[in-house]
Backbone bond lengths (Angstrom), bond angles and torsions (degrees), N, CA, C in turn:
res aa  C-N    CA-C-N  psi(-1)  N-CA   C-N-CA  omega(-1)  CA-C   N-CA-C  phi
1 M - - - 1.461 - - 1.526 108.33 -
2 I 1.318 117.08 129.76 1.455 123.08 -177.63 1.526 108.60 -117.90
3 G 1.321 117.02 142.02 1.453 121.87 178.95 1.515 111.78 -125.42
4 H 1.324 115.56 147.55 1.465 121.94 178.89 1.527 108.44 -134.08
5 T 1.312 116.30 133.90 1.460 120.90 170.21 1.518 107.56 -94.49
6 V 1.354 116.28 123.57 1.463 121.29 -173.25 1.526 109.72 -129.42
7 R 1.302 115.91 131.54 1.460 121.96 175.06 1.527 109.30 -102.32
8 V 1.335 116.74 124.00 1.467 122.12 173.61 1.516 107.85 -109.19
9 H 1.322 116.76 128.99 1.457 121.77 -177.54 1.530 110.12 -55.42
10 G 1.340 116.03 128.59 1.456 121.31 177.89 1.509 114.60 95.59
11 A 1.338 117.78 -7.75 1.466 120.83 179.57 1.528 109.67 -82.31
12 P 1.331 118.43 151.31 1.462 121.04 179.13 1.522 113.01 -64.25
13 C 1.327 117.43 -29.07 1.459 121.46 -179.91 1.521 107.76 -158.88
14 P 1.332 118.11 167.30 1.465 119.40 175.08 1.527 111.18 -65.32
15 T 1.322 115.03 164.74 1.465 122.95 175.06 1.519 108.92 -111.39
16 F 1.327 116.39 139.50 1.453 120.44 171.65 1.523 107.30 -98.14
17 V 1.333 116.26 114.45 1.459 122.74 -176.81 1.524 108.58 -96.22
18 L 1.324 116.08 124.07 1.460 122.23 179.40 1.518 109.31 -114.84
19 A 1.330 116.31 128.31 1.459 121.32 173.75 1.522 107.90 -94.98
20 G 1.361 116.66 124.20 1.455 125.27 -170.54 1.515 114.61 -66.26
21 P 1.340 117.43 -164.93 1.469 127.40 14.85 1.530 112.72 -80.79
22 F 1.372 115.09 168.86 1.444 121.31 -173.08 1.526 111.01 -130.48
23 P 1.335 116.58 163.97 1.469 120.01 178.89 1.523 112.04 -63.60
24 H 1.341 114.45 157.36 1.465 120.16 175.99 1.528 110.86 -76.56
25 Q 1.324 116.77 -44.50 1.449 122.02 -172.09 1.534 111.46 -86.22
26 E 1.345 115.64 141.50 1.458 119.87 -179.12 1.525 111.51 -63.62
27 T 1.342 117.49 -34.90 1.459 119.19 179.35 1.526 110.75 -63.97
28 E 1.338 116.69 -41.45 1.458 120.25 178.19 1.526 110.88 -68.16
29 L 1.338 115.73 -38.55 1.457 119.79 179.30 1.530 110.20 -64.23
30 S 1.337 116.80 -43.99 1.461 120.27 178.82 1.528 110.95 -63.06
31 A 1.336 116.56 -37.70 1.463 119.57 178.41 1.527 110.74 -64.89
32 L 1.340 116.92 -42.25 1.465 120.76 177.10 1.522 110.59 -61.08
33 L 1.336 116.42 -47.59 1.459 120.31 -179.63 1.519 110.82 -63.04
34 G 1.334 116.52 -34.96 1.454 119.91 177.26 1.514 111.84 -62.85
35 R 1.335 117.00 -40.40 1.467 120.28 178.40 1.526 111.21 -66.31
36 V 1.329 115.79 -41.99 1.464 119.53 177.96 1.525 110.06 -64.91
37 R 1.330 115.71 -40.74 1.470 119.21 179.97 1.531 111.36 -62.60
38 R 1.327 117.07 -40.51 1.465 119.55 177.35 1.528 111.01 -62.02
39 R 1.326 116.03 -36.36 1.469 120.21 176.91 1.533 110.00 -64.07
40 L 1.321 116.26 -42.04 1.458 119.97 179.31 1.527 111.08 -64.87
41 V 1.326 116.37 -42.02 1.463 120.04 178.30 1.524 110.25 -60.40
42 A 1.332 116.04 -43.12 1.473 120.46 179.29 1.522 111.49 -63.19
43 D 1.342 116.68 -28.89 1.462 121.00 179.88 1.525 112.59 -89.07
44 G 1.336 117.37 7.23 1.460 120.51 179.46 1.505 114.36 84.01
45 S 1.330 117.34 18.34 1.467 121.31 -179.17 1.530 111.22 -115.93
46 G 1.327 115.77 39.27 1.459 119.48 179.90 1.513 114.29 -66.99
47 H 1.351 116.89 -14.96 1.468 120.09 178.79 1.521 112.18 -77.34
48 V 1.322 118.62 -8.19 1.469 121.73 179.20 1.534 108.25 -80.10
49 L 1.327 116.19 109.34 1.464 121.60 -176.48 1.526 112.47 -112.74
50 K 1.337 117.15 -4.81 1.462 121.17 -177.35 1.529 109.83 -109.67
51 F 1.335 115.31 136.29 1.459 121.28 179.97 1.526 108.81 -129.79
52 A 1.316 116.03 133.54 1.458 122.30 176.41 1.520 108.42 -116.36
53 L 1.327 116.54 126.07 1.461 122.62 -178.73 1.520 107.90 -109.51
54 V 1.339 116.86 120.59 1.459 120.14 -172.14 1.521 111.19 -129.44
55 N 1.336 113.26 148.46 1.461 123.32 174.72 1.518 108.24 -147.71
56 P 1.326 118.81 155.75 1.463 119.14 167.22 1.530 108.87 -56.22
57 S 1.318 116.66 137.68 1.461 119.43 -173.01 1.521 112.10 -67.52
58 A 1.340 114.65 140.67 1.459 120.95 174.58 1.521 111.14 -82.85
59 D 1.335 117.66 -3.07 1.460 122.80 -179.59 1.525 109.32 -106.13
60 A 1.336 116.38 132.23 1.468 120.10 -174.70 1.522 112.56 -64.67
61 G 1.328 118.12 -22.16 1.464 120.84 -178.24 1.514 114.01 -85.60
62 H 1.344 117.39 2.14 1.458 120.99 -178.09 1.525 110.18 -134.10
63 D 1.320 114.54 159.80 1.461 120.30 178.45 1.521 112.19 -99.74
64 L 1.325 116.26 -31.89 1.457 120.46 -171.02 1.521 110.37 -137.64
65 D 1.337 116.25 132.13 1.457 122.09 168.94 1.527 107.74 -95.72
66 Y 1.325 116.42 129.55 1.464 122.04 -171.78 1.519 109.52 -131.26
67 R 1.319 115.39 135.42 1.461 120.97 175.51 1.515 108.46 -134.48
68 F 1.322 115.46 136.67 1.464 121.22 -177.26 1.517 110.40 -105.86
69 A 1.338 116.18 140.82 1.458 122.22 175.73 1.521 108.48 -132.00
70 Q 1.330 116.07 124.72 1.458 121.82 178.28 1.517 109.25 -102.26
71 C 1.333 116.20 117.54 1.457 120.15 175.58 1.526 108.48 -72.55
72 L 1.322 117.01 133.91 1.449 121.42 -177.96 1.529 109.81 -87.38
73 P 1.325 117.04 130.75 1.471 120.20 -178.13 1.528 111.19 -56.40
74 G 1.314 115.42 136.83 1.449 120.63 178.73 1.508 114.47 78.11
75 A 1.320 117.27 1.22 1.468 121.25 -179.39 1.520 108.41 -137.35
76 P 1.326 118.50 81.40 1.469 121.25 -169.93 1.515 114.77 -63.09
77 E 1.332 119.05 -17.10 1.456 120.06 178.92 1.526 111.96 -114.88
78 Q 1.317 116.53 19.15 1.453 120.85 175.72 1.519 108.94 -115.71
79 F 1.333 115.55 131.29 1.457 121.16 -175.58 1.518 109.73 -134.60
80 D 1.327 114.83 142.59 1.456 120.87 170.89 1.522 106.84 -92.07
81 L 1.344 116.42 117.66 1.467 121.73 -176.92 1.522 112.38 -105.06
82 G 1.344 117.08 11.62 1.456 119.54 -174.43 1.509 115.76 -104.87
83 A 1.328 117.74 -6.30 1.462 120.47 -175.71 1.525 110.97 -98.55
84 G 1.327 116.03 172.18 1.453 122.25 174.43 1.520 109.79 -116.23
85 C 1.331 117.40 161.92 1.467 121.58 178.94 1.520 109.09 -151.28
86 G 1.320 116.51 114.08 1.455 120.71 -179.66 1.518 113.09 -70.50
87 H 1.349 117.00 -39.08 1.466 119.13 178.90 1.526 111.08 -60.44
88 S 1.341 116.60 -40.22 1.465 119.38 -179.72 1.528 111.22 -70.69
89 M 1.322 117.19 -29.77 1.457 119.49 175.52 1.528 110.41 -65.01
90 L 1.337 115.98 -44.12 1.460 119.23 177.05 1.529 110.97 -65.04
91 A 1.333 116.86 -36.03 1.464 120.28 176.83 1.523 110.86 -60.28
92 S 1.331 116.66 -37.68 1.458 120.88 -179.90 1.524 110.93 -63.92
93 V 1.319 116.36 -44.88 1.464 120.49 -179.35 1.528 110.12 -65.33
94 A 1.340 116.89 -39.34 1.463 120.16 178.39 1.533 110.98 -65.96
95 A 1.333 116.87 -40.93 1.465 120.52 -178.48 1.517 111.53 -64.16
96 L 1.338 116.56 -35.38 1.459 120.35 -178.49 1.522 112.77 -81.92
97 G 1.331 117.27 -7.77 1.458 121.01 177.45 1.514 113.64 69.31
98 C 1.325 117.58 30.64 1.472 121.11 -178.02 1.528 110.07 -68.20
99 R 1.326 116.42 136.88 1.459 121.37 -177.03 1.521 113.37 -100.18
100 G 1.315 118.13 -27.66 1.455 120.95 -179.21 1.505 111.09 -111.81
101 P 1.347 118.11 -179.62 1.466 121.05 177.68 1.522 111.06 -57.67
102 V 1.316 116.69 136.47 1.458 123.15 -178.73 1.526 108.58 -115.07
103 R 1.341 116.10 121.95 1.468 121.34 178.61 1.527 107.95 -87.86
104 V 1.327 115.63 117.92 1.458 121.48 -171.74 1.531 110.35 -110.60
105 R 1.324 114.93 132.70 1.462 121.06 171.66 1.527 107.49 -103.32
106 M 1.342 116.44 118.01 1.460 121.77 -177.12 1.520 109.23 -89.82
107 L 1.326 116.07 108.10 1.453 120.64 -174.64 1.521 112.15 -71.74
108 N 1.338 118.01 -25.38 1.466 120.58 178.99 1.521 111.87 -66.33
109 T 1.334 115.91 -45.69 1.465 120.84 -168.68 1.524 113.72 -111.47
110 G 1.344 117.71 -11.82 1.456 120.03 -178.37 1.514 113.62 79.07
111 E 1.322 118.21 6.23 1.456 121.55 -179.07 1.529 110.92 -92.47
112 R 1.331 113.89 171.21 1.465 120.31 179.74 1.515 109.91 -124.63
113 A 1.322 115.21 150.76 1.453 119.84 -179.86 1.516 109.35 -149.03
114 V 1.316 115.33 163.28 1.459 122.52 172.92 1.519 107.79 -125.35
115 C 1.324 116.40 125.17 1.464 122.72 175.70 1.518 107.77 -105.28
116 S 1.313 116.63 122.88 1.466 120.78 -173.59 1.518 111.05 -119.62
117 P 1.342 118.45 109.41 1.470 121.22 172.61 1.526 109.79 -69.44
118 D 1.348 116.32 147.27 1.462 119.14 -180.00 1.518 112.56 -105.20
119 G 1.358 117.18 5.73 1.452 120.26 178.75 1.514 114.23 86.40
120 A 1.338 117.18 -5.79 1.466 121.07 -179.42 1.525 110.88 -120.68
121 G 1.316 116.53 26.59 1.454 120.35 178.22 1.508 114.43 81.76
122 R 1.325 117.33 8.88 1.452 120.95 179.01 1.523 109.70 -114.49
123 L 1.343 115.02 153.04 1.455 120.29 -178.16 1.524 109.70 -134.03
124 R 1.328 115.07 149.50 1.465 121.04 177.02 1.521 108.34 -118.91
125 L 1.322 115.72 138.87 1.460 121.92 -179.27 1.513 109.97 -110.05
126 R 1.331 115.51 132.19 1.466 120.22 177.26 1.523 108.79 -135.16
127 F 1.335 115.75 121.24 1.454 120.89 171.25 1.528 108.16 -78.92
128 V 1.320 116.19 132.35 1.467 121.29 -173.27 1.525 109.65 -114.70
129 H 1.339 116.08 134.32 1.458 121.31 177.15 1.527 108.98 -123.14
130 D 1.300 115.93 106.19 1.459 122.63 -179.29 1.534 108.34 -139.99
131 P 1.351 118.24 104.17 1.457 127.20 10.67 1.524 112.52 -71.88
132 P 1.346 116.01 164.11 1.462 120.04 -179.80 1.529 111.26 -57.43
133 L 1.328 114.84 147.94 1.456 121.16 -176.40 1.523 109.62 -100.39
134 P 1.356 118.96 121.19 1.476 119.91 174.86 1.529 109.79 -56.86
135 T 1.321 116.64 130.12 1.461 119.89 -174.61 1.525 111.92 -60.85
136 R 1.332 117.69 -28.84 1.470 119.03 -179.39 1.532 111.46 -63.81
137 R 1.328 116.86 -22.71 1.463 119.79 179.68 1.522 111.87 -75.32
138 L 1.332 117.72 -9.27 1.450 120.45 176.54 1.526 111.84 -76.59
139 L 1.328 116.67 -17.17 1.463 120.93 -175.33 1.524 109.88 -82.10
140 T 1.316 116.40 118.93 1.458 121.58 -174.45 1.518 112.20 -60.00
141 T 1.324 116.87 -40.06 1.466 120.88 -178.80 1.522 112.67 -101.22
142 G 1.332 117.20 -1.35 1.462 120.56 -175.34 1.511 112.55 84.90
143 R 1.322 118.02 -3.49 1.468 122.19 -179.52 1.526 109.52 -117.54
144 P 1.339 118.08 140.87 1.471 119.84 -179.40 1.528 113.23 -70.37
145 V 1.332 117.25 -28.83 1.461 121.35 178.64 1.522 108.43 -137.77
146 D 1.315 116.05 136.97 1.457 122.45 173.88 1.521 108.82 -124.26
147 S 1.319 116.00 153.75 1.458 121.15 177.31 1.518 108.89 -102.88
148 L 1.319 115.08 131.35 1.450 121.22 -177.58 1.520 109.03 -121.09
149 S 1.314 116.64 126.96 1.456 121.10 176.50 1.524 108.35 -75.35
150 F 1.354 114.43 117.03 1.461 118.36 -174.28 1.520 109.26 -152.78
151 D 1.308 116.13 132.17 1.465 122.23 -179.64 1.529 111.82 53.36
152 G 1.324 115.98 38.63 1.451 120.65 174.84 1.507 115.69 78.80
153 R 1.327 118.52 11.33 1.475 120.94 177.60 1.512 109.57 -148.13
154 L 1.327 115.35 167.06 1.449 120.57 178.02 1.528 109.74 -86.82
155 L 1.313 115.56 126.04 1.456 121.37 -178.73 1.524 108.90 -116.28
156 P 1.338 118.90 120.95 1.464 119.82 176.57 1.520 111.35 -72.74
157 V 1.332 116.59 138.48 1.460 123.08 177.88 1.521 108.04 -140.05
158 S 1.319 115.76 156.48 1.465 121.72 171.84 1.510 108.20 -117.78
159 L 1.338 115.93 129.25 1.463 121.78 179.85 1.521 108.16 -108.69
160 V 1.334 115.37 113.75 1.461 122.37 -174.21 1.522 108.05 -130.75
161 A 1.327 116.30 139.58 1.466 120.39 -177.61 1.523 110.37 -124.39
162 L 1.326 115.54 115.72 1.460 123.18 169.79 1.522 106.10 -158.31
163 G 1.329 117.38 122.82 1.448 120.06 -173.76 1.515 110.64 78.60
164 N 1.326 116.04 -57.16 1.458 125.08 171.21 1.518 108.17 -146.80
165 P 1.328 119.10 154.40 1.468 120.01 173.42 1.526 110.28 -73.91
166 Y 1.333 116.50 132.22 1.456 122.18 -177.86 1.525 111.16 -122.90
167 V 1.328 114.94 146.81 1.462 123.36 168.41 1.519 106.02 -107.83
168 F 1.342 117.25 114.82 1.456 121.61 -179.56 1.534 109.55 -101.57
169 V 1.330 115.05 133.35 1.457 122.67 -177.76 1.525 108.71 -124.29
170 D 1.339 116.75 140.08 1.468 121.95 176.53 1.527 108.47 -75.64
171 A 1.337 117.05 122.64 1.462 121.10 -178.51 1.524 112.11 -57.87
172 A 1.341 116.84 -35.24 1.469 120.05 -178.68 1.521 111.27 -62.09
173 R 1.334 117.07 -32.07 1.463 121.01 179.18 1.521 111.79 -68.02
174 L 1.328 116.66 -20.34 1.461 121.55 178.28 1.528 111.64 -99.71
175 G 1.346 116.15 3.91 1.457 120.68 175.45 1.512 115.57 91.59
176 F 1.342 118.44 15.95 1.459 121.04 -178.14 1.526 110.66 -104.09
177 T 1.333 115.44 136.46 1.465 120.96 -178.26 1.522 112.87 -122.03
178 S 1.334 117.76 5.18 1.470 120.45 177.92 1.520 109.06 -157.38
179 L 1.337 115.08 157.06 1.455 119.51 176.24 1.526 110.42 -65.75
180 E 1.328 116.76 -34.35 1.456 120.10 -179.72 1.526 110.37 -60.81
181 A 1.332 116.98 -44.49 1.465 120.28 178.97 1.522 110.52 -65.69
182 L 1.319 116.23 -39.09 1.464 120.49 179.46 1.533 110.58 -66.42
183 T 1.331 116.15 -37.48 1.457 120.36 -180.00 1.527 111.52 -70.85
184 R 1.333 116.47 -32.75 1.471 119.83 179.15 1.526 112.48 -75.88
185 A 1.327 116.62 -10.49 1.467 119.79 -176.58 1.527 110.19 -56.83
186 D 1.322 115.07 141.56 1.456 119.79 -171.79 1.525 111.91 -98.30
187 H 1.328 114.68 -167.74 1.466 120.53 -177.69 1.523 112.45 -64.62
188 R 1.340 114.78 -20.22 1.460 117.04 176.69 1.522 110.87 -61.51
189 L 1.339 116.46 -45.44 1.462 120.53 177.61 1.522 110.30 -65.51
190 L 1.326 117.12 -38.84 1.458 119.78 179.02 1.528 110.68 -59.96
191 R 1.320 116.13 -45.95 1.468 119.36 178.37 1.523 111.01 -63.79
192 R 1.315 116.13 -36.31 1.475 120.37 178.69 1.527 110.70 -64.04
193 L 1.320 116.55 -43.25 1.461 120.13 179.64 1.524 111.60 -68.24
194 E 1.320 117.24 -34.52 1.464 119.45 176.02 1.523 110.35 -64.09
195 R 1.347 116.65 -39.13 1.466 119.41 176.16 1.517 110.63 -66.27
196 L 1.340 116.76 -38.13 1.457 121.16 177.99 1.521 110.88 -64.06
197 R 1.326 116.23 -40.43 1.466 121.00 177.70 1.526 110.46 -59.88
198 G 1.323 116.31 -45.61 1.455 120.01 178.51 1.514 112.50 -65.09
199 A 1.343 116.57 -39.83 1.459 120.31 179.17 1.527 110.99 -63.88
200 A 1.331 116.60 -40.46 1.465 120.18 178.94 1.519 110.88 -64.86
201 A 1.337 116.81 -42.12 1.464 120.37 -179.63 1.527 110.57 -62.65
202 R 1.338 116.56 -44.19 1.467 119.19 -179.20 1.522 111.74 -70.01
203 R 1.332 116.57 -40.82 1.471 120.17 -176.04 1.522 111.89 -66.22
204 F 1.314 117.25 -37.89 1.457 120.32 -172.91 1.525 113.19 -107.90
205 G 1.316 116.30 12.81 1.458 119.95 173.85 1.507 114.18 70.48
206 L 1.344 117.00 27.06 1.458 120.35 178.55 1.520 109.13 -84.35
207 H 1.316 115.28 150.08 1.460 119.21 175.48 1.513 108.84 -72.45
208 L 1.322 117.13 118.46 1.457 121.22 -179.63 1.517 108.99 -90.14
209 G 1.331 115.52 87.94 1.452 120.17 176.03 1.514 109.85 -80.00
210 R 1.316 115.32 -175.02 1.455 118.62 -179.42 1.523 111.63 -74.59
211 T 1.324 117.55 -16.47 1.466 120.03 -179.90 1.522 112.90 -127.51
212 L 1.322 118.97 -11.46 1.462 122.47 -176.29 1.520 110.59 -120.52
213 P 1.369 116.37 152.23 1.469 127.05 -5.95 1.525 111.45 -72.51
214 K 1.327 115.58 160.35 1.454 121.76 174.40 1.532 108.92 -79.40
215 I 1.325 116.18 161.79 1.464 119.89 178.17 1.516 109.19 -138.92
216 A 1.338 116.22 140.47 1.465 121.49 -179.36 1.519 109.14 -143.58
217 V 1.328 115.54 140.75 1.460 123.16 176.49 1.527 107.62 -100.94
218 V 1.334 116.57 128.51 1.467 121.63 -173.98 1.523 109.08 -122.60
219 G 1.329 116.50 136.17 1.458 120.77 178.92 1.515 112.42 -134.26
220 A 1.341 115.95 150.08 1.465 122.43 175.30 1.522 107.28 -107.50
221 F 1.332 117.10 86.91 1.454 122.47 -173.62 1.521 113.27 -105.47
222 R 1.344 117.19 -24.44 1.460 121.29 -177.10 1.519 109.52 -130.73
223 P 1.338 118.16 144.35 1.468 120.44 179.39 1.525 111.57 -59.02
224 G 1.323 115.23 134.36 1.460 120.85 175.35 1.509 115.10 76.07
225 R 1.339 118.35 9.19 1.460 120.85 -176.36 1.526 109.83 -144.99
226 L 1.324 115.14 156.81 1.452 121.33 170.65 1.518 108.30 -118.84
227 A 1.320 116.05 147.69 1.462 121.87 174.13 1.517 107.81 -105.53
228 V 1.329 116.44 145.46 1.464 119.30 -178.45 1.524 109.43 -147.85
229 R 1.324 114.53 141.01 1.460 121.16 170.66 1.519 107.70 -132.94
230 A 1.317 116.04 132.30 1.455 120.69 -170.94 1.519 111.21 -127.62
231 V 1.326 114.23 156.11 1.460 122.29 178.95 1.523 108.62 -101.54
232 T 1.325 115.87 139.02 1.455 121.19 176.08 1.521 108.20 -133.61
233 V 1.329 117.38 -166.46 1.462 121.86 175.47 1.530 107.68 -101.32
234 P 1.344 118.86 121.51 1.459 128.10 9.76 1.518 113.92 -107.57
235 G 1.320 120.54 20.28 1.463 121.15 -178.53 1.512 111.05 -167.01
236 W 1.332 115.84 -137.82 1.456 120.45 178.51 1.526 110.96 -69.76
237 H 1.324 116.15 139.48 1.463 119.41 171.39 1.521 107.68 -75.49
238 P 1.365 118.36 138.88 1.466 119.29 179.99 1.523 113.09 -65.18
239 G 1.309 117.80 -24.26 1.466 122.65 176.00 1.506 108.98 -138.10
240 I 1.333 116.20 -100.24 1.453 122.94 171.17 1.521 107.98 -154.45
241 A 1.318 116.28 143.03 1.462 120.18 176.23 1.524 109.69 -61.95
242 L 1.327 116.81 148.32 1.463 119.24 177.23 1.523 110.50 -63.84
243 T 1.340 116.84 -36.93 1.463 119.10 174.93 1.525 110.02 -63.94
244 G 1.347 117.15 -35.34 1.460 120.58 178.71 1.511 112.41 -68.03
245 A 1.344 116.95 -41.90 1.459 120.36 178.03 1.521 110.93 -63.79
246 A 1.347 116.02 -42.78 1.466 119.95 178.60 1.522 111.02 -65.52
247 C 1.346 116.62 -41.87 1.461 120.24 179.46 1.529 110.78 -64.78
248 L 1.334 116.88 -39.72 1.465 120.36 179.02 1.521 111.09 -65.19
249 A 1.337 117.34 -41.55 1.462 120.16 177.10 1.528 110.51 -61.54
250 A 1.328 116.41 -42.15 1.468 120.00 177.89 1.524 110.67 -64.76
251 A 1.341 117.10 -41.23 1.467 120.79 -179.99 1.521 111.22 -62.69
252 C 1.341 117.00 -35.40 1.465 120.73 178.22 1.526 111.80 -66.38
253 A 1.333 116.83 -19.88 1.465 120.97 179.40 1.521 112.41 -87.63
254 V 1.331 117.26 -7.46 1.462 120.99 -177.82 1.522 108.47 -99.44
255 E 1.321 116.14 111.36 1.462 120.20 -176.44 1.524 110.94 -59.60
256 G 1.329 114.35 136.94 1.450 120.53 175.82 1.510 114.84 97.99
257 T 1.341 118.28 -16.43 1.467 119.40 179.64 1.529 109.70 -74.94
258 L 1.322 115.85 161.31 1.460 119.87 175.85 1.525 111.62 -60.97
259 P 1.346 120.00 -44.95 1.470 118.97 176.59 1.522 112.90 -59.93
260 H 1.350 117.16 -37.37 1.462 120.38 178.49 1.525 110.27 -62.21
261 A 1.335 117.15 -45.09 1.463 120.96 179.53 1.523 111.43 -64.72
262 L 1.321 117.56 -40.27 1.462 120.83 179.37 1.527 111.28 -67.60
263 A 1.344 116.55 -39.45 1.461 120.20 178.16 1.527 110.68 -63.13
264 R 1.325 116.95 -41.01 1.470 120.26 177.86 1.521 110.60 -66.03
265 A 1.339 116.37 -40.84 1.464 119.76 -178.73 1.521 111.45 -63.34
266 S 1.331 117.32 -33.88 1.467 120.32 -178.89 1.520 112.49 -91.95
267 G 1.344 116.75 -6.15 1.459 120.23 178.02 1.506 115.04 78.24
268 C 1.332 117.66 26.32 1.461 120.00 178.22 1.520 110.52 -109.80
269 S 1.316 115.46 166.25 1.453 122.21 -175.87 1.517 109.37 -127.86
270 P 1.358 117.19 143.11 1.467 118.42 176.13 1.519 112.88 -64.42
271 A 1.340 117.02 -17.25 1.459 119.40 177.00 1.533 110.94 -62.76
272 A 1.343 116.45 -24.94 1.470 121.97 174.58 1.524 106.55 -153.93
273 L 1.309 115.13 79.88 1.459 121.35 -173.13 1.527 109.93 -90.91
274 H 1.324 115.72 111.97 1.452 121.40 179.43 1.526 108.79 -91.61
275 L 1.326 115.36 121.12 1.460 121.56 -176.49 1.524 110.08 -112.98
276 D 1.325 115.41 134.35 1.455 121.37 171.32 1.519 108.16 -100.72
277 T 1.326 117.22 124.97 1.458 122.53 179.91 1.523 108.84 -127.37
278 P 1.326 118.74 164.21 1.475 119.61 176.73 1.519 112.78 -56.71
279 G 1.332 118.01 -26.45 1.456 121.40 -179.12 1.515 114.50 -92.87
280 G 1.329 117.61 2.81 1.450 120.55 -179.77 1.522 112.29 120.73
281 P 1.344 117.62 178.59 1.457 121.38 -176.90 1.521 112.78 -74.78
282 V 1.321 115.35 148.53 1.467 123.26 177.26 1.520 107.63 -135.08
283 L 1.325 116.93 137.31 1.457 122.02 176.12 1.523 109.05 -107.36
284 A 1.338 115.74 123.94 1.460 121.69 176.65 1.522 108.65 -125.34
285 T 1.323 116.34 150.46 1.459 120.86 -177.38 1.518 110.70 -133.51
286 A 1.323 114.79 154.25 1.458 121.49 173.47 1.521 108.08 -134.26
287 D 1.310 116.23 125.55 1.463 123.00 -179.61 1.524 108.09 -99.88
288 T 1.323 116.70 107.18 1.467 121.29 -175.48 1.519 111.10 -122.90
289 G 1.329 114.57 165.98 1.451 122.02 176.53 1.516 109.06 -163.27
290 V 1.332 116.43 -171.86 1.462 122.07 178.15 1.515 107.97 -119.71
291 S 1.338 115.72 132.12 1.464 120.80 -176.83 1.525 110.16 -135.12
292 G 1.322 116.34 93.37 1.468 122.61 172.10 1.514 113.91 49.55
293 S 1.326 115.46 -134.28 1.460 121.01 -175.64 1.517 112.34 -69.14
294 A 1.334 116.85 -18.19 1.460 119.53 179.20 1.519 111.80 -71.72
295 G 1.356 117.12 -15.20 1.455 120.19 -178.09 1.517 110.75 70.73
296 K 1.322 115.38 -138.05 1.454 120.50 -177.59 1.524 109.66 -74.01
297 V 1.326 115.90 131.84 1.468 120.45 -177.62 1.521 109.66 -126.78
298 L 1.322 114.01 159.23 1.458 121.89 179.80 1.518 109.08 -112.96
299 Y 1.326 116.35 122.98 1.459 121.24 177.59 1.531 111.51 -89.18
300 G 1.315 116.39 -32.53 1.449 118.97 179.84 1.515 110.97 178.70
301 T 1.323 115.93 161.99 1.455 122.32 174.24 1.517 108.09 -130.00
302 G 1.320 116.09 146.06 1.459 119.87 -177.20 1.507 112.19 -133.91
303 V 1.318 115.67 159.58 1.463 122.70 177.88 1.515 107.76 -130.42
304 G 1.331 115.16 139.09 1.463 121.63 -175.07 1.510 114.64 -56.58
305 R 1.323 116.98 169.62 1.460 123.74 -171.78 1.524 112.14 -65.05
306 K 1.323 114.62 140.45 1.458 122.63 179.32 1.528 109.37 -126.03
307 R 1.315 115.97 143.78 1.456 120.58 178.10 1.529 109.57 -93.96
308 A 1.328 116.03 135.54 1.467 121.93 -179.38 1.520 109.59 -125.09
309 T 1.330 115.36 141.97 1.461 121.60 -179.17 1.519 109.66 -131.66
310 V 1.321 116.94 126.83 1.460 121.42 174.08 1.523 108.19 -79.66
311 L 1.333 116.67 116.09 1.461 121.81 -175.45 1.527 112.63 -86.40
312 R 1.325 116.37 -37.59 1.458 119.75 -176.53 1.520 109.56 -160.22
313 T 1.323 116.68 147.01 1.461 122.59 176.69 1.526 109.35 -120.56
314 Y 1.327 115.92 132.95 1.466 122.73 177.55 1.531 108.02 -108.31
315 T 1.297 117.44 124.45 1.466 120.88 -179.66 1.529 112.10 -114.39
316 D 1.325 117.66 6.68 1.465 121.02 -174.47 1.519 111.88 -116.43
317 L 1.347 116.42 36.54 1.462 119.61 -176.63 1.522 112.86 -95.73
318 A 1.324 117.97 5.35 1.469 120.02 -176.60 1.517 111.92 -58.72
319 R 1.312 117.96 -31.03 1.463 120.03 -177.20 1.525 112.41 -68.67
320 W 1.343 117.86 -11.98 1.472 119.23 176.45 1.525 111.49 -83.37
321 R 1.326 117.62 -7.13 1.465 119.95 -176.57 1.530 109.93 -83.11
322 T 1.307 115.49 77.19 1.464 121.69 -178.15 1.526 109.99 -113.56
323 Y 1.322 116.54 47.22 1.451 120.66 -175.36 1.519 109.21 -148.09
324 A 1.322 116.37 166.21 1.469 121.33 177.53 1.519 108.80 -87.42
325 T 1.320 117.01 131.66 1.454 121.14 179.94 1.523 110.38 -112.32
326 A 1.349 114.05 171.04 1.464 119.36 -179.30 1.516 110.62 -66.85
């Protein structure tokens, strides 16, 4: 078993990429990851909270099977195995040194993606839907906008799922009129959004995991652009998750959602969605069309090129293989 620590520009922390095989049972897998995590902590890499587990794909239509594990802060042997992470997917492709497009099967979410290196150390991520996905199926509750009772008033939210389930909130409804003000927001707002995340999960019957659903505040402050600030583990995301950017682009393609209304108000299109984040600009795209009775469909969503750097390689992890594999 070989491990690589990889930094992808814009990610909250590096990813530790492990090439399998891996245990069948989640309890055994968590125990293995806990042992590896303790090794990382001992080596001064305790800030690495993301783990990518990769194998050559068992499916002929894919090149790589990928599973994401998020280490929970303060719990070195507890991991959330139900979420997705685009930055860690790109870290996996960089760690393996892949030169051409890599077709990835995401075991956490059941989705498919293509990671494409550009030959200059940068990679592009594209979620692929074949057959095309009716955009209405992206809506978690089947409705583009839901009302949530929060802080003594009704707050409109849009619940959209692609890559990860997201709760999107209009920044203006929270009193923000610029990205600068949103970026200056303190831990009080963070705690408020965490409460909002929990309220949304309980109100709409979503599974409230330790990391899901995700939540992002979106604003239309500049012509042709949207501003966004998102929450991750264990706090504010430095920019936006790649799954979040892709989900937001998809949400902008679904008529009636809050992101769709904000995109129209600012004059931007999901076909080339320019996002302003605290960590800098991000370009996300949504490839849509119309297909018969399905109406508007989504062929894929993409996120602009990211640079990845392999920081360290571990070749002495064989002694952690104390489990039965496939």
